[in-house]
N, C-alpha and C positions, 0 to 999 in steps of 0.2 A: 448687293451686286449680283449674287447668284440668283436671287429671286427675279431680278430684272431680266437676266438672260433667259430664264425659264419662261417668263412672260413673253419675251421677244420671240423665242422659238415657237410658242403657242400661236402667237399672232401670225408668224410667217408660215406655219403649217396650214393655217386657215387660208392664207393667200395662195399657197400651192394648190390646195384643194379647190379653191375658186377658179384658178387658172385651168385646171384639168377637168372640172365638172361643171362647166357653164356653157351656155349657148347664146347666140345672138337672137333676140326677139325683135321681129320686124312687124309693126302694126300699120295697116293701111286703113284710113278712115274715109268712108264714102257716104254720099247722100242717098237716102232711100228713094227719093222721088226724082232727083235731078240727074242721076246716073253720072256723077262726077265725084272726084276726091274733094275732101274738105281740108283746107289749110288753116293754120292759126287756131287749131283746137287745143284748149288747155286741158292736159291730161294729168290727173293726180294718180300716181302709181304706188301701190302698197305691196311690199313683199315681206311678210312676217311683221316685224316691228319697225321696219324701215319704210319711210314714205318719201317720195320726191316727185317733182313735176317735170313735164316736158311739153313743148309746143310742136304741133305737126308742121312739117316743112311744106314747100311749094307743091310737092307731090302727095301731100296728105299722109306722110309717113312719120312714124316715131320708131326709133331703134335704141336698144339698150341691152346690156348683158344681164343674164339671169342664171342663178344656179339651177342645176337639174333637180327635178323632184320637188319644186317649190310651187306654191299657189300665188297667183298674182291677181290683185283687184285693180280694175281700171275705173276711174270716174272722169267722164268727158264733159266739157263745158264749152259753149260757143255762144257768141252774141246773137246769132241768127238760127241756131239749131237747139232743139230740146236736149236737155242734159240726159246722158245715158251712162249706165253702169254695166260692166262686164266682169266676169270671173273666169280665169283660165288657169290651167295647171300645166307646168312644164314637165313632160314625162322624163323619166330617168334615161330613156334611150332616145332622146330628142336628137335631131340632126344638128349640124353646125349652125344653121339658120332656121328658126321657127317662125312661120308666117301666120298672122291673124288678120282678118278683115272685119271691121266694126262698122255698123251703120248708125247714122244719126238722122233724125227727122227734121226737115226744114219747117220753121215757124212762119206762117203767113203774116200773123200779127203778133205783136209783143208789147205789153204794157210796161213802160219803163218808169222806174222811180226817179225822183229829182236827182240830178247829178250836177254838182258844182265843180267847174274846172277853174282852178286858180292859176294865175300866171306865175312864172318863176319869181321867187323871192317873197311871195305872199303866203304866210303860214295858214295851216288848216288844222283844227283839232281832230285828232283821230280817236282818242279815248278821253272822256271826261266823266267824272262821277261826283255826285253830291256827298257820297259816303267815303270814298276811297282815294288815297294818294297813290300815284305810280312811283315805286321805288326803283324799278329796273325793268328792262324788256330785252327780249331776244327775237330776232326775225327767224321764223322757222322755215324748214325746207319745203313745206307744203304750201307756203304763201301766207300762212297765218302768223299771228304775233303772240308770244308768250309774255304775259305781264306779271310782275311781282308787285302786289298792291297791299296797302295796309290802311286801317281806319284812323289810327291815332299816331302810334309810333311803331317802327319796324320791329323793335325789340319786344314789343308787347303782343305781337301776333300779326300774321299776314295771311294772304291767300293768293293762289295762282289762278290766272284766267287765260284761257286760249281764246283769242279775239280775232275775228276775220276782217276787221276794219269798219264793220257796221254794228255787229252784235257779239255778245259773249257766247261762245259755243259751249264751253265747259268751265265750271268753277270747281276747284279742289284745293286741298291743303297738303303740306308735307308734315311728317310727325314732329319735326323740330323747328326751332326758330331759323328762318331763312336769312342769309346775309346778302347774297347777290346771285345773279344769273350768269353763267358762262356757257360756252359750247365746246364740244370736243372736235377732233380732226375731221369727223364726218358731218359736222354742222348740227349735231343733236344737242338740244339744250339740257343743261344740268343746273340744279339748285345747290348752292354751296351753303352748308350750315357749319356750326362750330367744329364738329368732329366727323361729319358725314357729308357725302356728296350724293344727291339723288338724281338719277337719270330719268328724264321724262320721255315716255314713248306713247304716242297717240295711235290708236287703231279705231277708226270710225268714230263713234260717240263715246268710247271708253278711253281711259288713260292708265297706262302702266307706270309704276314708280319702282325703280331698281335702286337699292341701297348699296353704296360703295364707300368703304372707309376713306376718309379724306387723305390720309397719308399715302394710301395705296394709289389713289387717283393721281395725286400730284407726282408720285414717283414713277408710275408705270404707264399712265394714260396721257398725262399732260406732255411728256417729252415727244410723243408721236405727233408729228405735224401733218402727215398725210399718208395715204396708201392708195395704190391702184391695184390692178389685177394680180401683179406679181411682185411689186416693190413697195417698200415702206420707207418713208423719210422721217427722220427723227433727229433730235439734238440732245446734247448733254448739258443744257443750260442750267446754271446754278446762280441764283440771285446774289450769292455771297462771293462770287469770283468774277473778275473782270475779263473773262474770255470763255468761249465755248465753241463747239464744232457742230456742223451739220453733217449727217451721214445718210447714205442710201443703202438699204438692205435688199438683196435680190432673193426672193423666196424660192426661185427655181433651183439655184445651185448653192443656197445657204451661204452666200458671201456678202460682205459689206465693204464699202469704201467711204473715205472722208470726202465730202463735197467741198467744204470750205471751212477754214478756221477764222473766227472773228475775235479780235482782241483790241481792247482800248490800251494802247501802249503807255500813255501818260498815267492812266489810272492804275495799271499794273505796276509801274515804277513806284508810285506812292503806296500802293498796297503792300508791296514787299519791303519797302523802307521802314514801315511801321515797326518792324522787328528791332530796329536800331535804337528806338526810343523808349521801349518798355523796360520795366524793372527786371532785375536779375531773376527773381522768383518766376516771373512769367516766361522768361527765356528758358529756364530749366524745364518748366512744364511743357513748352513747345518742343524742346529737344527730346524729351522723353517720348512724346507722341511720334516724333520723327523716327526714332529708333524702333518703335513698335509697328508703325504703319508704312514707313518709307516715304511719307509725304513731307515736303520741306517744312521746317519749323516756321519759316517766314509766312507760309500760307495759313497755318493755324493762327498765328498772331493777326494777320491781315483779316481773316474771316471773323475773328472774335472781337477785334478792337477797331480796325479802320472802317469796317462796314457800318459801325455805329456812329461815325462822325458825319458832320454836315458836308464833308468834301467828297464822300463816296457817291458815285452814280452808277446805277445798273447799266449793263451793256444792252443796247437796243439795236437789233439788226434783224428786222422781220423778213420772212420769206412768203411769197404768194405764188399761187398757181393760176395760169390763164392759158386756155387752149392747150397746146402741147409743150408749154415752157414753164420753167420755174424762175421766179424773179427774186433775187436777194439784194437788199439794200444794206451795203456795208458802209456805214457812216464814218468809220474810223480809217477807211482808205479812200473815202469820197468816190465810191464806185457803186454802180448798179450792174450786177452780174446777171446774165441770162444763161440758164442751164437747160439742156434737154432732159428727158425723163430718165436717161441713164446717169445723170449727175455730172455730165461733161459741160464745161464752159463753152458756149458758142458765141457769146458777145459780151461786151462791157462798155459802159459809157460813164462819164464823170457826172457827179451830182454835187450841187452846191446849195440846194434849197434849205439846208439845215444850218448854214452859216449865219453868224451874227444873231443869235436867238433873242438877245435883249431888245434889239430894234425891230426884228421881223416878227417876234412872237412865236417862233417855232415851238410847238407844243410836244415835240418828241412822240408823235403819233401818226401812223398811217392807217387808212381805212380803205378796204376794197368793196366796191359795189358788188353785191352777191349775185346780181344778174348779168351785168355787162362786163364784169371783171376789171373795170377801170379803177385806178388807185389814186387816192387823194391824200395830200398832206394837210394836217390840221395846224392852224395858227391861232393864237389868242392875243388880241390886242385890246387893252382896256375893258376886258370882260366879254368882248364880242369874238365869236368863233368865225374863222375864215377857212374855207376849203379850197386848196390849191390842186387842180387837176395836173397829174404828172404824166408827161409824154414819155413813155418808157423807151422809145426809140432814141430820144435825145437826152433824157434825164432832166429836162427843164420843166418847171412849173409854168404852164401857159398863162393862167390867170387865177385870181383868188376870188371866191364867191363869199360874200359876207352874209351870215345868217341874221335874220330879222331881230331876234331878241338877244338880250344880254344875260350872261350867266346861265346858259343851257347846260344840261347834264346828259351824259351817255348818248353819244352819236352813233347812229347806224345808217347805212346807205343801201338801197335796193331799187333797181329799175329806174335810175336817175332821180330818185326821191331821197331826201335826207330826213331821218326820223330823230327826234330828241325829246327829252323830258324838260318841261319848263313850268315855272310858276312865276307870275308877275312879281317883280322885286318889291319887297316889303308889303305884299298883299296877304290877305287871309284865304286866298283861293287854294284849292287842292292842286297838287302837282299833276299835270296832265301830259299826255303823249301828243306831240305835234308832228307835223310833216310839212316840208317845203319841197317844191319842185325845182330841181337844178336846171340851169339854162343849157342843157345838153339833151341830145336824143340818140345816145349810143345804143346800138343793138345788143342782143344777148351774146354772151361768150360761153365757152364750155367751162363753166365753173359749177360742176355738179356737186351734190351732197357727198358723193363718194370721193371726189377729187379735190374738194375745196380745201385749200391749205393756207394757213396763216400762222406763223410762229408768233405767239403773243408776247414773247420775251424780247 
C-alpha cells in the first residue's frame, strides 16, 4: 500500500509539472502554390516516446498541449498533397501559445493503387500469412496495428509485427514467451508474459521495449484508468472482491475524492455468507488474520473459497471517456452515469440492455470505437457476435449488427470498422485478421491517446 501511494505521488507530481510547464502548440497547414489552408491533413505527431495523430480542421489547424523544452516530429499526409515532415522544438521560455506554419505541395497527378471498398457486413482480410497465425492484436495510437503472431503454437515461440494495413513495417521479438497483448491508460500497447510485461514504444523505424515486472504493472499501472493535464482517474478494483470504487486525484492541490462505488449486492451477500459454512479450523485462521490486519474474517474466507466456486462472478462496470465527459456503466444499479472531468455527476439514465442474458446473449462486454468514441455492447448468440450501438443519451441499444463469421476472437473497433481474428471453422487455414465496415458514419470525437479511458474491469 505504501508503494502504491509513492507511485501515486510520483505520477501526480508529473501531472503538476505538465500543468505548469506546457504550452499550446497551434499548427496551421497551408498549400505552397494555392495560397490557402489545407484541411483533413493526417498528422502523426511524436514527442519523445509518445506518438499520436490529429486531423487538421476546416481552418487547416491542429492544436495540442506540449511540455516546454521538448522536440516534436510532424509527419503530414494528404490524398492530394505530397507527404511532408517537420521537426520543431518547444523552447523552455515559450509563450502560452506557440504558432507554426507548415507548407504542403499540391500533387497535379497521382498514381493510385487498387482500392477495394466493401459494403457494410462484407468482411475483408487485413492480415494473412502462409507461415503465421494471428494470436492477438492491438490498434495503436498512430493508426497502425500491433500483431502477436506465431508459426505453430504460441507457447513454442512468437513474433510481434507492426502492420499498417498493407505491409509489415517492423518485425521483432520479446525476450520471453508472450501470452497476450493489452494496452495501458494512454493506449500504449504492452506484451504480457508469465512474469513480465513489456511496453512497446515505436519511434520512426525503431522500436523500444521497456521491461516491467508483472506484479508491479498489475498493482500500480493497471488501476490507473486515465489522466489529463492535472487529474488522474483510478480504481481499486480487485477481481476477488465483489465491489470497488472509482476515484479522481487532483494533482494541483494533492486531493482526491471518490467518484462512485460499484457493488454487486447479491454477490456480496453470498461472498460474506461463505464464512458460515466453512469448518472451524478455517474460521480460526480467518479470525487470526482479522485480528492482525483489521479486515473482516468473512472477506478472507470469501476471497479464498467463494471466488473458487462456479457461482462467483467478477464485478463489471466499465468507465469510458468521450469529449469532456466520463461515462460509467453501473449494471448493478441499472444506471449509466455521466460525470464531468471534476468527477461530479451531471446526468444519469436507466439501462436494460444487460437483462435476460440467456435469451439476448449479453456477453458482459462493452467496446468503444477509438476514433468516434461511440460505445457498443457485445452479444453472442449461437456463436455469432452482435454489436449493439448504445445511445448514451437514452441508454438504449438502437440496433444490433451481426458479424459475418461464427466464432470470431478478439474484437476491436476504430473509425466505424470492426476488427477481429477468425479462421474458418474446422479448416486448416491460418488465423487471420479481418475487418468489417459498420453501417454507421460517425465523425471523430475527442478520444485522444492521452485521455482515452476504459476501465477493463
